N, CA, C and O atoms as a GROMACS GRO file, in nm:
protein
  304
    1MET      N    1   2.197  -0.176   0.873
    1MET     CA    2   2.030  -0.180   0.897
    1MET      C    3   1.960  -0.262   0.742
    1MET      O    4   2.022  -0.255   0.635
    2SER      N    5   1.855  -0.320   0.752
    2SER     CA    6   1.790  -0.362   0.654
    2SER      C    7   1.687  -0.295   0.608
    2SER      O    8   1.626  -0.242   0.702
    3THR      N    9   1.620  -0.264   0.464
    3THR     CA   10   1.527  -0.215   0.426
    3THR      C   11   1.421  -0.340   0.418
    3THR      O   12   1.454  -0.454   0.384
    4ILE      N   13   1.278  -0.297   0.456
    4ILE     CA   14   1.156  -0.378   0.438
    4ILE      C   15   1.078  -0.246   0.371
    4ILE      O   16   1.089  -0.124   0.382
    5TYR      N   17   0.961  -0.374   0.265
    5TYR     CA   18   0.852  -0.298   0.212
    5TYR      C   19   0.724  -0.312   0.259
    5TYR      O   20   0.678  -0.425   0.247
    6VAL      N   21   0.646  -0.220   0.313
    6VAL     CA   22   0.530  -0.236   0.394
    6VAL      C   23   0.411  -0.153   0.288
    6VAL      O   24   0.416  -0.034   0.255
    7ALA      N   25   0.304  -0.254   0.246
    7ALA     CA   26   0.218  -0.230   0.146
    7ALA      C   27   0.120  -0.244   0.272
    7ALA      O   28   0.129  -0.340   0.349
    8MET      N   29   0.009  -0.126   0.293
    8MET     CA   30  -0.073  -0.048   0.396
    8MET      C   31  -0.197  -0.066   0.281
    8MET      O   32  -0.222  -0.010   0.175
    9ILE      N   33  -0.278  -0.202   0.380
    9ILE     CA   34  -0.440  -0.188   0.306
    9ILE      C   35  -0.553  -0.147   0.427
    9ILE      O   36  -0.602  -0.214   0.517
   10CYS      N   37  -0.574   0.012   0.380
   10CYS     CA   38  -0.647   0.047   0.442
   10CYS      C   39  -0.836   0.093   0.395
   10CYS      O   40  -0.884   0.195   0.344
   11ASP      N   41  -0.905  -0.052   0.447
   11ASP     CA   42  -1.028  -0.080   0.420
   11ASP      C   43  -1.125  -0.053   0.566
   11ASP      O   44  -1.126  -0.095   0.682
   12ARG      N   45  -1.228   0.071   0.456
   12ARG     CA   46  -1.291   0.089   0.641
   12ARG      C   47  -1.413  -0.005   0.670
   12ARG      O   48  -1.493   0.010   0.761
   13HIS      N   49  -1.412  -0.089   0.590
   13HIS     CA   50  -1.468  -0.278   0.650
   13HIS      C   51  -1.369  -0.341   0.717
   13HIS      O   52  -1.411  -0.449   0.759
   14THR      N   53  -1.222  -0.316   0.755
   14THR     CA   54  -1.160  -0.360   0.847
   14THR      C   55  -1.063  -0.305   0.916
   14THR      O   56  -1.062  -0.182   0.924
   15ASP      N   57  -0.977  -0.369   0.968
   15ASP     CA   58  -0.853  -0.263   1.051
   15ASP      C   59  -0.769  -0.225   0.930
   15ASP      O   60  -0.744  -0.301   0.836
   16PRO      N   61  -0.742  -0.148   0.938
   16PRO     CA   62  -0.558  -0.147   0.855
   16PRO      C   63  -0.447  -0.239   0.892
   16PRO      O   64  -0.398  -0.272   1.000
   17GLU      N   65  -0.424  -0.270   0.767
   17GLU     CA   66  -0.330  -0.406   0.797
   17GLU      C   67  -0.218  -0.413   0.742
   17GLU      O   68  -0.231  -0.428   0.620
   18PRO      N   69  -0.103  -0.410   0.778
   18PRO     CA   70   0.068  -0.425   0.658
   18PRO      C   71   0.087  -0.506   0.682
   18PRO      O   72   0.072  -0.571   0.785
   19PHE      N   73   0.150  -0.536   0.531
   19PHE     CA   74   0.219  -0.645   0.506
   19PHE      C   75   0.329  -0.618   0.483
   19PHE      O   76   0.360  -0.501   0.459
   20LEU      N   77   0.430  -0.728   0.483
   20LEU     CA   78   0.596  -0.700   0.473
   20LEU      C   79   0.597  -0.788   0.371
   20LEU      O   80   0.536  -0.893   0.353
   21PHE      N   81   0.729  -0.692   0.268
   21PHE     CA   82   0.795  -0.771   0.163
   21PHE      C   83   0.940  -0.725   0.170
   21PHE      O   84   0.972  -0.614   0.213
   22SER      N   85   1.044  -0.836   0.117
   22SER     CA   86   1.161  -0.836   0.103
   22SER      C   87   1.179  -0.675  -0.066
   22SER      O   88   1.256  -0.588  -0.107
   23THR      N   89   1.090  -0.717  -0.084
   23THR     CA   90   1.100  -0.591  -0.204
   23THR      C   91   1.034  -0.489  -0.278
   23THR      O   92   0.925  -0.540  -0.306
   24ALA      N   93   1.037  -0.379  -0.323
   24ALA     CA   94   0.937  -0.266  -0.330
   24ALA      C   95   0.848  -0.359  -0.461
   24ALA      O   96   0.725  -0.355  -0.451
   25GLN      N   97   0.881  -0.404  -0.526
   25GLN     CA   98   0.812  -0.443  -0.633
   25GLN      C   99   0.699  -0.502  -0.605
   25GLN      O  100   0.584  -0.470  -0.635
   26ALA      N  101   0.761  -0.637  -0.515
   26ALA     CA  102   0.627  -0.691  -0.442
   26ALA      C  103   0.514  -0.666  -0.397
   26ALA      O  104   0.400  -0.697  -0.433
   27ALA      N  105   0.583  -0.569  -0.255
   27ALA     CA  106   0.498  -0.497  -0.215
   27ALA      C  107   0.399  -0.374  -0.308
   27ALA      O  108   0.296  -0.318  -0.271
   28ILE      N  109   0.463  -0.361  -0.418
   28ILE     CA  110   0.354  -0.276  -0.495
   28ILE      C  111   0.252  -0.344  -0.545
   28ILE      O  112   0.132  -0.317  -0.542
   29GLU      N  113   0.338  -0.480  -0.614
   29GLU     CA  114   0.239  -0.572  -0.669
   29GLU      C  115   0.118  -0.605  -0.576
   29GLU      O  116   0.004  -0.620  -0.620
   30HIS      N  117   0.149  -0.613  -0.459
   30HIS     CA  118   0.010  -0.685  -0.346
   30HIS      C  119  -0.081  -0.548  -0.346
   30HIS      O  120  -0.203  -0.561  -0.341
   31ALA      N  121  -0.037  -0.446  -0.350
   31ALA     CA  122  -0.112  -0.314  -0.293
   31ALA      C  123  -0.199  -0.309  -0.436
   31ALA      O  124  -0.320  -0.315  -0.413
   32LYS      N  125  -0.178  -0.303  -0.531
   32LYS     CA  126  -0.263  -0.298  -0.650
   32LYS      C  127  -0.335  -0.418  -0.693
   32LYS      O  128  -0.437  -0.428  -0.762
   33SER      N  129  -0.268  -0.502  -0.642
   33SER     CA  130  -0.380  -0.596  -0.647
   33SER      C  131  -0.499  -0.613  -0.543
   33SER      O  132  -0.615  -0.651  -0.559
   34CYS      N  133  -0.427  -0.573  -0.432
   34CYS     CA  134  -0.572  -0.563  -0.362
   34CYS      C  135  -0.641  -0.463  -0.390
   34CYS      O  136  -0.760  -0.484  -0.413
   35ALA      N  137  -0.591  -0.324  -0.397
   35ALA     CA  138  -0.715  -0.195  -0.466
   35ALA      C  139  -0.792  -0.263  -0.580
   35ALA      O  140  -0.914  -0.254  -0.574
   36LEU      N  141  -0.746  -0.321  -0.669
   36LEU     CA  142  -0.815  -0.400  -0.787
   36LEU      C  143  -0.914  -0.489  -0.725
   36LEU      O  144  -1.018  -0.496  -0.791
   37GLU      N  145  -0.911  -0.573  -0.594
   37GLU     CA  146  -0.974  -0.665  -0.538
   37GLU      C  147  -1.078  -0.604  -0.503
   37GLU      O  148  -1.181  -0.628  -0.566
   38TYR      N  149  -1.080  -0.510  -0.396
   38TYR     CA  150  -1.174  -0.472  -0.309
   38TYR      C  151  -1.269  -0.334  -0.428
   38TYR      O  152  -1.388  -0.302  -0.420
   39ALA      N  153  -1.186  -0.293  -0.508
   39ALA     CA  154  -1.267  -0.153  -0.576
   39ALA      C  155  -1.399  -0.216  -0.651
   39ALA      O  156  -1.380  -0.333  -0.686
   40ARG      N  157  -1.497  -0.176  -0.676
   40ARG     CA  158  -1.610  -0.219  -0.748
   40ARG      C  159  -1.616  -0.196  -0.874
   40ARG      O  160  -1.713  -0.244  -0.932
   41GLU      N  161  -1.526  -0.124  -0.949
   41GLU     CA  162  -1.498  -0.153  -1.064
   41GLU      C  163  -1.351  -0.094  -1.093
   41GLU      O  164  -1.315   0.018  -1.056
   42PRO      N  165  -1.281  -0.173  -1.156
   42PRO     CA  166  -1.147  -0.159  -1.251
   42PRO      C  167  -1.076   0.014  -1.246
   42PRO      O  168  -0.970   0.052  -1.198
   43GLU      N  169  -1.184   0.091  -1.316
   43GLU     CA  170  -1.183   0.218  -1.300
   43GLU      C  171  -1.176   0.302  -1.205
   43GLU      O  172  -1.130   0.416  -1.203
   44ASP      N  173  -1.242   0.216  -1.096
   44ASP     CA  174  -1.224   0.315  -0.957
   44ASP      C  175  -1.084   0.321  -0.879
   44ASP      O  176  -1.068   0.376  -0.770
   45VAL      N  177  -0.996   0.261  -0.946
   45VAL     CA  178  -0.877   0.270  -0.884
   45VAL      C  179  -0.812   0.406  -0.973
   45VAL      O  180  -0.807   0.433  -1.093
   46GLU      N  181  -0.752   0.496  -0.815
   46GLU     CA  182  -0.660   0.628  -0.894
   46GLU      C  183  -0.525   0.604  -0.830
   46GLU      O  184  -0.524   0.583  -0.708
   47GLU      N  185  -0.416   0.606  -0.892
   47GLU     CA  186  -0.341   0.626  -0.849
   47GLU      C  187  -0.265   0.734  -0.847
   47GLU      O  188  -0.265   0.802  -0.951
   48GLU      N  189  -0.185   0.778  -0.736
   48GLU     CA  190  -0.161   0.910  -0.704
   48GLU      C  191  -0.023   0.927  -0.663
   48GLU      O  192   0.003   0.906  -0.544
   49PRO      N  193   0.062   0.959  -0.736
   49PRO     CA  194   0.228   1.020  -0.628
   49PRO      C  195   0.191   1.115  -0.510
   49PRO      O  196   0.114   1.210  -0.495
   50ILE      N  197   0.305   1.029  -0.409
   50ILE     CA  198   0.269   1.147  -0.300
   50ILE      C  199   0.437   1.102  -0.243
   50ILE      O  200   0.482   0.993  -0.209
   51ASN      N  201   0.499   1.234  -0.253
   51ASN     CA  202   0.634   1.259  -0.204
   51ASN      C  203   0.646   1.160  -0.099
   51ASN      O  204   0.562   1.159  -0.009
   52GLY      N  205   0.780   1.047  -0.100
   52GLY     CA  206   0.834   0.984   0.027
   52GLY      C  207   0.750   0.841  -0.011
   52GLY      O  208   0.812   0.738   0.014
   53TRP      N  209   0.654   0.832  -0.052
   53TRP     CA  210   0.591   0.679  -0.040
   53TRP      C  211   0.601   0.636  -0.186
   53TRP      O  212   0.583   0.706  -0.286
   54LEU      N  213   0.638   0.495  -0.180
   54LEU     CA  214   0.592   0.398  -0.307
   54LEU      C  215   0.559   0.399  -0.400
   54LEU      O  216   0.599   0.400  -0.517
   55TYR      N  217   0.452   0.398  -0.328
   55TYR     CA  218   0.299   0.376  -0.449
   55TYR      C  219   0.190   0.418  -0.350
   55TYR      O  220   0.210   0.415  -0.229
   56TYR      N  221   0.072   0.459  -0.406
   56TYR     CA  222  -0.058   0.476  -0.316
   56TYR      C  223  -0.167   0.507  -0.434
   56TYR      O  224  -0.145   0.562  -0.541
   57ALA      N  225  -0.272   0.463  -0.391
   57ALA     CA  226  -0.412   0.446  -0.462
   57ALA      C  227  -0.497   0.431  -0.372
   57ALA      O  228  -0.498   0.364  -0.269
   58ARG      N  229  -0.597   0.527  -0.439
   58ARG     CA  230  -0.741   0.517  -0.357
   58ARG      C  231  -0.838   0.410  -0.456
   58ARG      O  232  -0.811   0.396  -0.575
   59TYR      N  233  -0.910   0.364  -0.416
   59TYR     CA  234  -1.019   0.283  -0.455
   59TYR      C  235  -1.172   0.312  -0.453
   59TYR      O  236  -1.258   0.258  -0.522
   60SER      N  237  -1.188   0.425  -0.345
   60SER     CA  238  -1.285   0.475  -0.289
   60SER      C  239  -1.258   0.637  -0.239
   60SER      O  240  -1.159   0.708  -0.257
   61GLU      N  241  -1.384   0.667  -0.170
   61GLU     CA  242  -1.342   0.789  -0.118
   61GLU      C  243  -1.260   0.796  -0.016
   61GLU      O  244  -1.166   0.869   0.016
   62GLU      N  245  -1.337   0.662   0.051
   62GLU     CA  246  -1.259   0.642   0.202
   62GLU      C  247  -1.158   0.551   0.222
   62GLU      O  248  -1.100   0.564   0.330
   63ASP      N  249  -1.102   0.422   0.119
   63ASP     CA  250  -1.042   0.325   0.089
   63ASP      C  251  -0.960   0.374   0.010
   63ASP      O  252  -0.984   0.455  -0.080
   64SER      N  253  -0.780   0.293   0.062
   64SER     CA  254  -0.684   0.316  -0.008
   64SER      C  255  -0.555   0.219   0.018
   64SER      O  256  -0.547   0.149   0.119
   65VAL      N  257  -0.484   0.222  -0.055
   65VAL     CA  258  -0.344   0.125  -0.063
   65VAL      C  259  -0.211   0.180  -0.048
   65VAL      O  260  -0.176   0.225  -0.157
   66TRP      N  261  -0.138   0.192   0.023
   66TRP     CA  262  -0.003   0.254   0.017
   66TRP      C  263   0.126   0.186  -0.020
   66TRP      O  264   0.080   0.076  -0.048
   67VAL      N  265   0.262   0.175  -0.040
   67VAL     CA  266   0.367   0.147  -0.017
   67VAL      C  267   0.482   0.247   0.058
   67VAL      O  268   0.509   0.358   0.012
   68LEU      N  269   0.539   0.198   0.169
   68LEU     CA  270   0.675   0.249   0.214
   68LEU      C  271   0.740   0.155   0.210
   68LEU      O  272   0.707   0.037   0.204
   69ALA      N  273   0.893   0.226   0.214
   69ALA     CA  274   1.028   0.179   0.259
   69ALA      C  275   1.029   0.225   0.414
   69ALA      O  276   1.010   0.340   0.453
   70LYS      N  277   1.058   0.102   0.503
   70LYS     CA  278   1.124   0.123   0.600
   70LYS      C  279   1.214   0.057   0.641
   70LYS      O  280   1.220  -0.055   0.590
   71GLN      N  281   1.335   0.096   0.761
   71GLN     CA  282   1.484   0.069   0.844
   71GLN      C  283   1.433  -0.040   0.916
   71GLN      O  284   1.342  -0.006   0.992
   72VAL      N  285   1.466  -0.188   0.918
   72VAL     CA  286   1.469  -0.252   1.009
   72VAL      C  287   1.554  -0.180   1.177
   72VAL      O  288   1.666  -0.127   1.183
   73ASP      N  289   1.481  -0.196   1.265
   73ASP     CA  290   1.563  -0.200   1.381
   73ASP      C  291   1.588  -0.017   1.431
   73ASP      O  292   1.633   0.029   1.536
   74GLU      N  293   1.537   0.052   1.305
   74GLU     CA  294   1.565   0.234   1.314
   74GLU      C  295   1.505   0.292   1.438
   74GLU      O  296   1.387   0.289   1.471
   75PRO      N  297   1.604   0.345   1.500
   75PRO     CA  298   1.533   0.448   1.590
   75PRO      C  299   1.404   0.538   1.573
   75PRO      O  300   1.392   0.611   1.475
   76SER      N  301   1.318   0.530   1.662
   76SER     CA  302   1.235   0.641   1.605
   76SER      C  303   1.312   0.779   1.599
   76SER      O  304   1.256   0.879   1.555
   0.00000   0.00000   0.00000
């Protein structure tokens, strides 16, 4: 099985959207970039470790980004 890295962007103004990457670094960089782009101020971005996730940041009370590693064709 192959691993893909999913960057989820969850902004209250749009539908949650997944972005797929072949490396964790690329997915995390994308998520960080989106959080900074969508935040009103750079200091609004609050990163927080979450067990089992590669990255998580909130850029407002309702909006966040995160990165997960998933196996391709993994049975549910």
